[in-house]
Biopython code that builds the backbone (N, CA, C, O; Angstrom):
import numpy as np
from Bio.PDB.StructureBuilder import StructureBuilder

atoms = [
    (1, "MET", "N", (-10.587, -0.131, -24.151)),
    (1, "MET", "CA", (-10.230, -1.534, -24.303)),
    (1, "MET", "C", (-9.858, -1.791, -25.759)),
    (1, "MET", "O", (-10.602, -1.426, -26.670)),
    (2, "ASP", "N", (-8.741, -2.399, -25.966)),
    (2, "ASP", "CA", (-8.283, -2.718, -27.315)),
    (2, "ASP", "C", (-8.959, -3.986, -27.814)),
    (2, "ASP", "O", (-9.211, -4.929, -27.064)),
    (3, "LYS", "N", (-9.239, -3.967, -29.103)),
    (3, "LYS", "CA", (-9.838, -5.142, -29.724)),
    (3, "LYS", "C", (-8.757, -5.950, -30.416)),
    (3, "LYS", "O", (-7.684, -5.432, -30.727)),
    (4, "VAL", "N", (-9.039, -7.205, -30.651)),
    (4, "VAL", "CA", (-8.128, -8.073, -31.398)),
    (4, "VAL", "C", (-8.119, -7.592, -32.851)),
    (4, "VAL", "O", (-9.179, -7.508, -33.471)),
    (5, "PRO", "N", (-6.944, -7.275, -33.405)),
    (5, "PRO", "CA", (-6.902, -6.755, -34.776)),
    (5, "PRO", "C", (-7.113, -7.856, -35.810)),
    (5, "PRO", "O", (-6.864, -9.034, -35.552)),
    (6, "PHE", "N", (-7.578, -7.441, -36.986)),
    (6, "PHE", "CA", (-7.681, -8.364, -38.109)),
    (6, "PHE", "C", (-6.280, -8.646, -38.628)),
    (6, "PHE", "O", (-5.357, -7.877, -38.363)),
    (7, "ALA", "N", (-6.110, -9.722, -39.353)),
    (7, "ALA", "CA", (-4.785, -10.115, -39.851)),
    (7, "ALA", "C", (-4.181, -9.034, -40.746)),
    (7, "ALA", "O", (-2.967, -8.835, -40.724)),
    (8, "GLY", "N", (-4.992, -8.338, -41.525)),
    (8, "GLY", "CA", (-4.497, -7.295, -42.416)),
    (8, "GLY", "C", (-4.000, -6.055, -41.699)),
    (8, "GLY", "O", (-3.264, -5.260, -42.283)),
    (9, "GLU", "N", (-4.387, -5.875, -40.449)),
    (9, "GLU", "CA", (-3.946, -4.713, -39.675)),
    (9, "GLU", "C", (-2.542, -4.905, -39.087)),
    (9, "GLU", "O", (-1.912, -3.937, -38.662)),
    (10, "LEU", "N", (-2.059, -6.134, -39.062)),
    (10, "LEU", "CA", (-0.708, -6.400, -38.553)),
    (10, "LEU", "C", (0.274, -6.138, -39.691)),
    (10, "LEU", "O", (0.751, -7.069, -40.340)),
    (11, "ASP", "N", (0.573, -4.839, -39.927)),
    (11, "ASP", "CA", (1.329, -4.452, -41.114)),
    (11, "ASP", "C", (2.752, -3.973, -40.830)),
    (11, "ASP", "O", (3.459, -3.590, -41.762)),
    (12, "GLN", "N", (3.183, -3.984, -39.597)),
    (12, "GLN", "CA", (4.533, -3.571, -39.239)),
    (12, "GLN", "C", (5.343, -4.800, -38.829)),
    (12, "GLN", "O", (4.826, -5.705, -38.174)),
    (13, "TYR", "N", (6.610, -4.820, -39.217)),
    (13, "TYR", "CA", (7.500, -5.929, -38.836)),
    (13, "TYR", "C", (8.423, -5.467, -37.721)),
    (13, "TYR", "O", (9.109, -4.454, -37.858)),
    (14, "ILE", "N", (8.442, -6.210, -36.615)),
    (14, "ILE", "CA", (9.299, -5.873, -35.480)),
    (14, "ILE", "C", (10.114, -7.099, -35.090)),
    (14, "ILE", "O", (9.762, -8.232, -35.418)),
    (15, "SER", "N", (11.208, -6.846, -34.383)),
    (15, "SER", "CA", (12.050, -7.908, -33.825)),
    (15, "SER", "C", (12.184, -7.657, -32.332)),
    (15, "SER", "O", (12.497, -6.544, -31.908)),
    (16, "VAL", "N", (11.949, -8.684, -31.542)),
    (16, "VAL", "CA", (12.031, -8.575, -30.083)),
    (16, "VAL", "C", (13.309, -9.269, -29.627)),
    (16, "VAL", "O", (13.575, -10.412, -29.999)),
    (17, "TYR", "N", (14.101, -8.562, -28.812)),
    (17, "TYR", "CA", (15.392, -9.060, -28.346)),
    (17, "TYR", "C", (15.437, -9.119, -26.829)),
    (17, "TYR", "O", (14.744, -8.373, -26.139)),
    (18, "ARG", "N", (16.265, -10.020, -26.329)),
    (18, "ARG", "CA", (16.577, -10.135, -24.906)),
    (18, "ARG", "C", (18.072, -9.877, -24.756)),
    (18, "ARG", "O", (18.856, -10.318, -25.597)),
    (19, "THR", "N", (18.477, -9.183, -23.720)),
    (19, "THR", "CA", (19.890, -8.904, -23.478)),
    (19, "THR", "C", (20.468, -9.980, -22.567)),
    (19, "THR", "O", (19.996, -10.180, -21.448)),
    (20, "ASP", "N", (21.485, -10.664, -23.056)),
    (20, "ASP", "CA", (22.204, -11.650, -22.262)),
    (20, "ASP", "C", (23.639, -11.175, -22.069)),
    (20, "ASP", "O", (24.118, -10.286, -22.773)),
    (21, "TYR", "N", (24.302, -11.776, -21.117)),
    (21, "TYR", "CA", (25.699, -11.438, -20.851)),
    (21, "TYR", "C", (26.561, -12.659, -21.112)),
    (21, "TYR", "O", (26.221, -13.769, -20.703)),
    (22, "VAL", "N", (27.680, -12.449, -21.795)),
    (22, "VAL", "CA", (28.643, -13.526, -22.033)),
    (22, "VAL", "C", (29.977, -13.096, -21.440)),
    (22, "VAL", "O", (30.274, -11.906, -21.330)),
    (23, "VAL", "N", (30.772, -14.087, -21.062)),
    (23, "VAL", "CA", (32.095, -13.831, -20.499)),
    (23, "VAL", "C", (33.127, -14.333, -21.507)),
    (23, "VAL", "O", (33.085, -15.490, -21.928)),
    (24, "ASN", "N", (34.057, -13.451, -21.891)),
    (24, "ASN", "CA", (35.077, -13.865, -22.864)),
    (24, "ASN", "C", (36.288, -14.449, -22.148)),
    (24, "ASN", "O", (36.254, -14.667, -20.937)),
    (25, "GLU", "N", (37.366, -14.702, -22.903)),
    (25, "GLU", "CA", (38.565, -15.341, -22.341)),
    (25, "GLU", "C", (39.241, -14.497, -21.263)),
    (25, "GLU", "O", (39.913, -15.035, -20.383)),
    (26, "LEU", "N", (39.066, -13.185, -21.329)),
    (26, "LEU", "CA", (39.688, -12.291, -20.346)),
    (26, "LEU", "C", (38.789, -12.042, -19.138)),
    (26, "LEU", "O", (39.056, -11.148, -18.336)),
    (27, "LYS", "N", (37.737, -12.825, -19.011)),
    (27, "LYS", "CA", (36.777, -12.727, -17.902)),
    (27, "LYS", "C", (36.035, -11.392, -17.898)),
    (27, "LYS", "O", (35.625, -10.913, -16.840)),
    (28, "GLU", "N", (35.862, -10.794, -19.069)),
    (28, "GLU", "CA", (35.100, -9.561, -19.193)),
    (28, "GLU", "C", (33.659, -9.902, -19.536)),
    (28, "GLU", "O", (33.394, -10.788, -20.348)),
    (29, "ARG", "N", (32.739, -9.193, -18.914)),
    (29, "ARG", "CA", (31.316, -9.388, -19.198)),
    (29, "ARG", "C", (30.904, -8.486, -20.339)),
    (29, "ARG", "O", (31.215, -7.295, -20.338)),
    (30, "LYS", "N", (30.212, -9.042, -21.307)),
    (30, "LYS", "CA", (29.812, -8.280, -22.476)),
    (30, "LYS", "C", (28.332, -8.521, -22.754)),
    (30, "LYS", "O", (27.856, -9.653, -22.665)),
    (31, "GLU", "N", (27.603, -7.451, -23.091)),
    (31, "GLU", "CA", (26.191, -7.570, -23.412)),
    (31, "GLU", "C", (26.010, -8.072, -24.840)),
    (31, "GLU", "O", (26.693, -7.619, -25.759)),
    (32, "VAL", "N", (25.088, -9.007, -25.017)),
    (32, "VAL", "CA", (24.774, -9.545, -26.334)),
    (32, "VAL", "C", (23.258, -9.584, -26.472)),
    (32, "VAL", "O", (22.564, -10.055, -25.571)),
    (33, "ASP", "N", (22.737, -9.088, -27.599)),
    (33, "ASP", "CA", (21.307, -9.142, -27.860)),
    (33, "ASP", "C", (20.961, -10.465, -28.539)),
    (33, "ASP", "O", (21.550, -10.825, -29.558)),
    (34, "VAL", "N", (20.004, -11.179, -27.965)),
    (34, "VAL", "CA", (19.570, -12.471, -28.489)),
    (34, "VAL", "C", (18.151, -12.303, -29.037)),
    (34, "VAL", "O", (17.262, -11.822, -28.335)),
    (35, "LEU", "N", (17.949, -12.699, -30.285)),
    (35, "LEU", "CA", (16.645, -12.584, -30.913)),
    (35, "LEU", "C", (15.661, -13.562, -30.273)),
    (35, "LEU", "O", (15.921, -14.763, -30.195)),
    (36, "VAL", "N", (14.527, -13.027, -29.817)),
    (36, "VAL", "CA", (13.482, -13.857, -29.227)),
    (36, "VAL", "C", (12.415, -14.169, -30.275)),
    (36, "VAL", "O", (11.976, -15.312, -30.399)),
    (37, "ALA", "N", (11.998, -13.142, -31.032)),
    (37, "ALA", "CA", (10.940, -13.362, -32.025)),
    (37, "ALA", "C", (10.938, -12.259, -33.067)),
    (37, "ALA", "O", (11.226, -11.101, -32.765)),
    (38, "ASN", "N", (10.611, -12.630, -34.289)),
    (38, "ASN", "CA", (10.248, -11.680, -35.334)),
    (38, "ASN", "C", (8.737, -11.745, -35.428)),
    (38, "ASN", "O", (8.166, -12.833, -35.499)),
    (39, "ALA", "N", (8.085, -10.594, -35.430)),
    (39, "ALA", "CA", (6.627, -10.601, -35.401)),
    (39, "ALA", "C", (6.055, -9.515, -36.293)),
    (39, "ALA", "O", (6.713, -8.524, -36.607)),
    (40, "ARG", "N", (4.816, -9.731, -36.687)),
    (40, "ARG", "CA", (4.052, -8.698, -37.367)),
    (40, "ARG", "C", (3.208, -8.013, -36.308)),
    (40, "ARG", "O", (2.689, -8.670, -35.406)),
    (41, "ALA", "N", (3.065, -6.684, -36.412)),
    (41, "ALA", "CA", (2.398, -5.939, -35.357)),
    (41, "ALA", "C", (1.529, -4.831, -35.926)),
    (41, "ALA", "O", (1.720, -4.372, -37.052)),
    (42, "LYS", "N", (0.580, -4.423, -35.120)),
    (42, "LYS", "CA", (-0.214, -3.226, -35.389)),
    (42, "LYS", "C", (0.335, -2.139, -34.475)),
    (42, "LYS", "O", (0.410, -2.324, -33.260)),
    (43, "MET", "N", (0.722, -0.999, -35.058)),
    (43, "MET", "CA", (1.358, 0.063, -34.285)),
    (43, "MET", "C", (0.377, 1.207, -34.038)),
    (43, "MET", "O", (-0.380, 1.601, -34.926)),
    (44, "THR", "N", (0.408, 1.731, -32.807)),
    (44, "THR", "CA", (-0.316, 2.938, -32.447)),
    (44, "THR", "C", (0.702, 3.913, -31.878)),
    (44, "THR", "O", (1.342, 3.632, -30.865)),
    (45, "ASP", "N", (0.849, 5.067, -32.537)),
    (45, "ASP", "CA", (1.848, 6.053, -32.103)),
    (45, "ASP", "C", (1.174, 7.080, -31.217)),
    (45, "ASP", "O", (0.224, 7.738, -31.642)),
    (46, "THR", "N", (1.659, 7.230, -29.969)),
    (46, "THR", "CA", (1.082, 8.200, -29.055)),
    (46, "THR", "C", (1.976, 9.410, -28.859)),
    (46, "THR", "O", (1.507, 10.434, -28.362)),
    (47, "GLY", "N", (3.263, 9.330, -29.237)),
    (47, "GLY", "CA", (4.178, 10.473, -29.188)),
    (47, "GLY", "C", (4.268, 11.114, -27.825)),
    (47, "GLY", "O", (3.737, 10.594, -26.844)),
    (48, "GLY", "N", (4.945, 12.251, -27.769)),
    (48, "GLY", "CA", (5.021, 12.981, -26.520)),
    (48, "GLY", "C", (6.383, 13.588, -26.295)),
    (48, "GLY", "O", (7.321, 13.352, -27.056)),
    (49, "SER", "N", (6.478, 14.378, -25.232)),
    (49, "SER", "CA", (7.747, 14.980, -24.852)),
    (49, "SER", "C", (7.804, 15.053, -23.335)),
    (49, "SER", "O", (6.781, 14.957, -22.656)),
    (50, "LEU", "N", (9.003, 15.221, -22.819)),
    (50, "LEU", "CA", (9.223, 15.205, -21.385)),
    (50, "LEU", "C", (10.239, 16.282, -21.057)),
    (50, "LEU", "O", (11.238, 16.430, -21.760)),
    (51, "GLU", "N", (9.993, 17.033, -19.996)),
    (51, "GLU", "CA", (10.954, 18.044, -19.581)),
    (51, "GLU", "C", (11.711, 17.508, -18.372)),
    (51, "GLU", "O", (11.123, 17.184, -17.340)),
    (52, "GLU", "N", (13.026, 17.423, -18.526)),
    (52, "GLU", "CA", (13.861, 16.876, -17.477)),
    (52, "GLU", "C", (15.016, 17.823, -17.222)),
    (52, "GLU", "O", (15.815, 18.085, -18.121)),
    (53, "GLU", "N", (15.114, 18.338, -16.006)),
    (53, "GLU", "CA", (16.167, 19.251, -15.590)),
    (53, "GLU", "C", (16.288, 20.448, -16.527)),
    (53, "GLU", "O", (17.392, 20.845, -16.901)),
    (54, "GLY", "N", (15.147, 21.018, -16.902)),
    (54, "GLY", "CA", (15.146, 22.236, -17.686)),
    (54, "GLY", "C", (15.338, 22.064, -19.178)),
    (54, "GLY", "O", (15.296, 23.057, -19.905)),
    (55, "LYS", "N", (15.546, 20.858, -19.669)),
    (55, "LYS", "CA", (15.684, 20.676, -21.109)),
    (55, "LYS", "C", (14.594, 19.739, -21.605)),
    (55, "LYS", "O", (14.163, 18.831, -20.895)),
    (56, "LEU", "N", (14.163, 19.971, -22.819)),
    (56, "LEU", "CA", (13.084, 19.203, -23.403)),
    (56, "LEU", "C", (13.643, 17.979, -24.099)),
    (56, "LEU", "O", (14.520, 18.089, -24.956)),
    (57, "ILE", "N", (13.141, 16.823, -23.735)),
    (57, "ILE", "CA", (13.585, 15.555, -24.308)),
    (57, "ILE", "C", (12.399, 14.948, -25.054)),
    (57, "ILE", "O", (11.288, 14.887, -24.527)),
    (58, "SER", "N", (12.642, 14.510, -26.260)),
    (58, "SER", "CA", (11.587, 13.871, -27.031)),
    (58, "SER", "C", (11.471, 12.414, -26.612)),
    (58, "SER", "O", (12.452, 11.671, -26.636)),
    (59, "VAL", "N", (10.289, 12.020, -26.236)),
    (59, "VAL", "CA", (10.025, 10.637, -25.850)),
    (59, "VAL", "C", (8.982, 10.082, -26.825)),
    (59, "VAL", "O", (7.879, 10.616, -26.947)),
    (60, "VAL", "N", (9.345, 9.024, -27.500)),
    (60, "VAL", "CA", (8.419, 8.389, -28.429)),
    (60, "VAL", "C", (7.721, 7.264, -27.690)),
    (60, "VAL", "O", (8.358, 6.294, -27.278)),
    (61, "ASN", "N", (6.426, 7.391, -27.525)),
    (61, "ASN", "CA", (5.620, 6.353, -26.887)),
    (61, "ASN", "C", (4.787, 5.674, -27.955)),
    (61, "ASN", "O", (4.112, 6.335, -28.745)),
    (62, "ARG", "N", (4.838, 4.379, -27.976)),
    (62, "ARG", "CA", (4.064, 3.612, -28.943)),
    (62, "ARG", "C", (3.468, 2.395, -28.280)),
    (62, "ARG", "O", (3.898, 1.973, -27.207)),
    (63, "ALA", "N", (2.470, 1.840, -28.937)),
    (63, "ALA", "CA", (1.890, 0.569, -28.514)),
    (63, "ALA", "C", (1.853, -0.346, -29.728)),
    (63, "ALA", "O", (1.417, 0.051, -30.809)),
    (64, "TYR", "N", (2.309, -1.560, -29.540)),
    (64, "TYR", "CA", (2.294, -2.568, -30.592)),
    (64, "TYR", "C", (1.413, -3.719, -30.140)),
    (64, "TYR", "O", (1.495, -4.160, -28.994)),
    (65, "ILE", "N", (0.568, -4.204, -31.045)),
    (65, "ILE", "CA", (-0.237, -5.389, -30.765)),
    (65, "ILE", "C", (0.303, -6.514, -31.631)),
    (65, "ILE", "O", (0.364, -6.395, -32.854)),
    (66, "ILE", "N", (0.700, -7.616, -30.982)),
    (66, "ILE", "CA", (1.268, -8.759, -31.692)),
    (66, "ILE", "C", (0.492, -10.021, -31.322)),
    (66, "ILE", "O", (-0.292, -10.027, -30.372)),
    (67, "ARG", "N", (0.722, -11.082, -32.081)),
    (67, "ARG", "CA", (0.160, -12.383, -31.713)),
    (67, "ARG", "C", (0.863, -12.863, -30.446)),
    (67, "ARG", "O", (2.033, -12.549, -30.226)),
    (68, "ARG", "N", (0.167, -13.605, -29.632)),
    (68, "ARG", "CA", (0.692, -14.059, -28.344)),
    (68, "ARG", "C", (1.967, -14.887, -28.517)),
    (68, "ARG", "O", (2.051, -15.763, -29.377)),
    (69, "HIS", "N", (2.949, -14.583, -27.678)),
    (69, "HIS", "CA", (4.206, -15.327, -27.620)),
    (69, "HIS", "C", (4.471, -15.583, -26.145)),
    (69, "HIS", "O", (4.507, -14.641, -25.353)),
    (70, "VAL", "N", (4.655, -16.836, -25.767)),
    (70, "VAL", "CA", (4.742, -17.211, -24.352)),
    (70, "VAL", "C", (5.903, -16.510, -23.648)),
    (70, "VAL", "O", (5.735, -16.006, -22.538)),
    (71, "THR", "N", (7.078, -16.474, -24.280)),
    (71, "THR", "CA", (8.244, -15.858, -23.645)),
    (71, "THR", "C", (8.055, -14.355, -23.479)),
    (71, "THR", "O", (8.407, -13.803, -22.437)),
    (72, "ILE", "N", (7.513, -13.694, -24.478)),
    (72, "ILE", "CA", (7.286, -12.250, -24.385)),
    (72, "ILE", "C", (6.221, -11.951, -23.331)),
    (72, "ILE", "O", (6.328, -10.959, -22.611)),
    (73, "ALA", "N", (5.211, -12.786, -23.235)),
    (73, "ALA", "CA", (4.154, -12.576, -22.240)),
    (73, "ALA", "C", (4.692, -12.664, -20.816)),
    (73, "ALA", "O", (4.239, -11.928, -19.938)),
    (74, "SER", "N", (5.649, -13.552, -20.578)),
    (74, "SER", "CA", (6.142, -13.735, -19.212)),
    (74, "SER", "C", (7.328, -12.842, -18.874)),
    (74, "SER", "O", (7.441, -12.395, -17.732)),
    (75, "GLU", "N", (8.212, -12.569, -19.823)),
    (75, "GLU", "CA", (9.438, -11.812, -19.528)),
    (75, "GLU", "C", (9.578, -10.545, -20.368)),
    (75, "GLU", "O", (10.687, -10.039, -20.540)),
    (76, "GLY", "N", (8.483, -10.037, -20.883)),
    (76, "GLY", "CA", (8.534, -8.920, -21.821)),
    (76, "GLY", "C", (9.161, -7.644, -21.293)),
    (76, "GLY", "O", (9.777, -6.904, -22.060)),
    (77, "ARG", "N", (9.021, -7.367, -20.008)),
    (77, "ARG", "CA", (9.568, -6.122, -19.457)),
    (77, "ARG", "C", (11.085, -6.114, -19.427)),
    (77, "ARG", "O", (11.686, -5.054, -19.255)),
    (78, "LYS", "N", (11.717, -7.259, -19.589)),
    (78, "LYS", "CA", (13.181, -7.339, -19.608)),
    (78, "LYS", "C", (13.718, -7.256, -21.028)),
    (78, "LYS", "O", (14.925, -7.376, -21.235)),
    (79, "MET", "N", (12.850, -7.054, -22.007)),
    (79, "MET", "CA", (13.241, -7.115, -23.411)),
    (79, "MET", "C", (13.129, -5.751, -24.073)),
    (79, "MET", "O", (12.630, -4.792, -23.483)),
    (80, "HIS", "N", (13.603, -5.686, -25.309)),
    (80, "HIS", "CA", (13.442, -4.488, -26.125)),
    (80, "HIS", "C", (13.121, -4.922, -27.544)),
    (80, "HIS", "O", (13.334, -6.076, -27.917)),
    (81, "LEU", "N", (12.609, -3.989, -28.328)),
    (81, "LEU", "CA", (12.283, -4.338, -29.706)),
    (81, "LEU", "C", (12.887, -3.324, -30.663)),
    (81, "LEU", "O", (13.151, -2.177, -30.303)),
    (82, "MET", "N", (13.099, -3.779, -31.889)),
    (82, "MET", "CA", (13.631, -2.941, -32.956)),
    (82, "MET", "C", (12.559, -2.798, -34.024)),
    (82, "MET", "O", (11.969, -3.781, -34.473)),
    (83, "HIS", "N", (12.318, -1.551, -34.423)),
    (83, "HIS", "CA", (11.377, -1.269, -35.501)),
    (83, "HIS", "C", (11.972, -0.167, -36.360)),
    (83, "HIS", "O", (12.203, 0.944, -35.882)),
    (84, "ASN", "N", (12.220, -0.472, -37.620)),
    (84, "ASN", "CA", (12.836, 0.476, -38.569)),
    (84, "ASN", "C", (14.164, 1.024, -38.055)),
    (84, "ASN", "O", (14.465, 2.201, -38.253)),
    (85, "GLY", "N", (14.949, 0.191, -37.406)),
    (85, "GLY", "CA", (16.267, 0.590, -36.929)),
    (85, "GLY", "C", (16.278, 1.385, -35.635)),
    (85, "GLY", "O", (17.338, 1.851, -35.218)),
    (86, "VAL", "N", (15.141, 1.552, -34.992)),
    (86, "VAL", "CA", (15.046, 2.291, -33.729)),
    (86, "VAL", "C", (14.802, 1.292, -32.607)),
    (86, "VAL", "O", (13.964, 0.399, -32.728)),
    (87, "LYS", "N", (15.546, 1.452, -31.510)),
    (87, "LYS", "CA", (15.433, 0.557, -30.363)),
    (87, "LYS", "C", (14.411, 1.120, -29.382)),
    (87, "LYS", "O", (14.535, 2.262, -28.939)),
    (88, "PHE", "N", (13.407, 0.322, -29.045)),
    (88, "PHE", "CA", (12.370, 0.691, -28.100)),
    (88, "PHE", "C", (12.443, -0.238, -26.896)),
    (88, "PHE", "O", (12.627, -1.446, -27.047)),
    (89, "PHE", "N", (12.299, 0.327, -25.704)),
    (89, "PHE", "CA", (12.287, -0.462, -24.474)),
    (89, "PHE", "C", (10.841, -0.757, -24.089)),
    (89, "PHE", "O", (9.990, 0.131, -24.132)),
    (90, "ILE", "N", (10.566, -2.000, -23.715)),
    (90, "ILE", "CA", (9.207, -2.413, -23.378)),
    (90, "ILE", "C", (8.908, -2.026, -21.935)),
    (90, "ILE", "O", (9.585, -2.469, -21.008)),
    (91, "ASP", "N", (7.873, -1.184, -21.756)),
    (91, "ASP", "CA", (7.460, -0.750, -20.419)),
    (91, "ASP", "C", (6.404, -1.661, -19.814)),
    (91, "ASP", "O", (6.403, -1.893, -18.605)),
    (92, "ALA", "N", (5.504, -2.181, -20.644)),
    (92, "ALA", "CA", (4.422, -3.010, -20.127)),
    (92, "ALA", "C", (3.962, -3.991, -21.197)),
    (92, "ALA", "O", (4.061, -3.730, -22.396)),
    (93, "VAL", "N", (3.462, -5.118, -20.730)),
    (93, "VAL", "CA", (2.895, -6.140, -21.611)),
    (93, "VAL", "C", (1.512, -6.470, -21.059)),
    (93, "VAL", "O", (1.363, -6.801, -19.883)),
    (94, "ALA", "N", (0.500, -6.375, -21.927)),
    (94, "ALA", "CA", (-0.873, -6.674, -21.508)),
    (94, "ALA", "C", (-1.492, -7.661, -22.486)),
    (94, "ALA", "O", (-1.255, -7.587, -23.692)),
    (95, "ALA", "N", (-2.274, -8.569, -21.965)),
    (95, "ALA", "CA", (-2.949, -9.554, -22.811)),
    (95, "ALA", "C", (-4.224, -8.943, -23.372)),
    (95, "ALA", "O", (-4.962, -8.248, -22.673)),
    (96, "ILE", "N", (-4.467, -9.220, -24.656)),
    (96, "ILE", "CA", (-5.723, -8.834, -25.294)),
    (96, "ILE", "C", (-6.390, -10.141, -25.713)),
    (96, "ILE", "O", (-5.997, -10.778, -26.691)),
    (97, "GLY", "N", (-7.380, -10.511, -24.967)),
    (97, "GLY", "CA", (-8.013, -11.802, -25.220)),
    (97, "GLY", "C", (-7.039, -12.935, -24.931)),
    (97, "GLY", "O", (-6.167, -12.817, -24.071)),
    (98, "ARG", "N", (-7.201, -14.038, -25.663)),
    (98, "ARG", "CA", (-6.301, -15.167, -25.471)),
    (98, "ARG", "C", (-5.252, -15.272, -26.558)),
    (98, "ARG", "O", (-4.352, -16.107, -26.469)),
    (99, "THR", "N", (-5.352, -14.435, -27.590)),
    (99, "THR", "CA", (-4.513, -14.627, -28.763)),
    (99, "THR", "C", (-3.520, -13.510, -29.042)),
    (99, "THR", "O", (-2.640, -13.695, -29.882)),
    (100, "HIS", "N", (-3.615, -12.369, -28.385)),
    (100, "HIS", "CA", (-2.754, -11.234, -28.707)),
    (100, "HIS", "C", (-2.183, -10.591, -27.450)),
    (100, "HIS", "O", (-2.714, -10.745, -26.351)),
    (101, "LEU", "N", (-1.079, -9.864, -27.646)),
    (101, "LEU", "CA", (-0.435, -9.093, -26.578)),
    (101, "LEU", "C", (-0.294, -7.652, -27.014)),
    (101, "LEU", "O", (-0.092, -7.374, -28.196)),
    (102, "LYS", "N", (-0.400, -6.733, -26.069)),
    (102, "LYS", "CA", (-0.144, -5.323, -26.336)),
    (102, "LYS", "C", (1.154, -4.946, -25.634)),
    (102, "LYS", "O", (1.273, -5.085, -24.416)),
    (103, "LEU", "N", (2.126, -4.469, -26.407)),
    (103, "LEU", "CA", (3.417, -4.036, -25.873)),
    (103, "LEU", "C", (3.437, -2.521, -25.855)),
    (103, "LEU", "O", (3.313, -1.890, -26.905)),
    (104, "ILE", "N", (3.589, -1.928, -24.688)),
    (104, "ILE", "CA", (3.707, -0.477, -24.566)),
    (104, "ILE", "C", (5.197, -0.176, -24.439)),
    (104, "ILE", "O", (5.865, -0.646, -23.519)),
    (105, "VAL", "N", (5.709, 0.625, -25.393)),
    (105, "VAL", "CA", (7.148, 0.834, -25.493)),
    (105, "VAL", "C", (7.476, 2.322, -25.491)),
    (105, "VAL", "O", (6.600, 3.167, -25.676)),
    (106, "ARG", "N", (8.772, 2.630, -25.275)),
    (106, "ARG", "CA", (9.244, 4.013, -25.313)),
    (106, "ARG", "C", (10.650, 4.065, -25.871)),
    (106, "ARG", "O", (11.418, 3.110, -25.755)),
    (107, "ALA", "N", (10.976, 5.191, -26.476)),
    (107, "ALA", "CA", (12.326, 5.450, -26.968)),
    (107, "ALA", "C", (12.653, 6.889, -26.684)),
    (107, "ALA", "O", (11.865, 7.773, -27.020)),
    (108, "ASN", "N", (13.793, 7.159, -26.075)),
    (108, "ASN", "CA", (14.232, 8.520, -25.790)),
    (108, "ASN", "C", (15.104, 9.022, -26.935)),
    (108, "ASN", "O", (15.988, 8.312, -27.414)),
    (109, "GLU", "N", (14.849, 10.237, -27.362)),
    (109, "GLU", "CA", (15.668, 10.832, -28.425)),
    (109, "GLU", "C", (16.249, 12.137, -27.960)),
    (109, "GLU", "O", (16.970, 12.794, -28.710)),
]
sb = StructureBuilder()
sb.init_structure("model")
sb.init_model(0)
sb.init_chain("A")
sb.init_seg("    ")
for serial, (resi, resn, name, xyz) in enumerate(atoms, 1):
    if name == "N":
        sb.init_residue(resn, " ", resi, " ")
    sb.init_atom(name, np.array(xyz, "f"), 0.0, 1.0, " ", f" {name:<3s}", serial, name[0])
structure = sb.get_structure()
């Protein structure tokens, strides 16, 4: 069970985005990333690798603990986050107490 972190432990800066679609003048659908929140987070790196069809793929698994955000709590699995220029997809969102959320994310390399 994760504990609520102290304020000093939230030492990483992340940005959470939602993907929306816009239609231009030529009726083409285009993906646009919309910023949902900039947050401070506590990061836990779990790392790992995955073998798929005979080749080894590096999968970065991490967990971020952030202060509670209503939109991220309800629609977090449809979002992604950026940390140090790397895009991570949110796999799960779990509440920690009433004040924090745990985001379990992954990035394929």
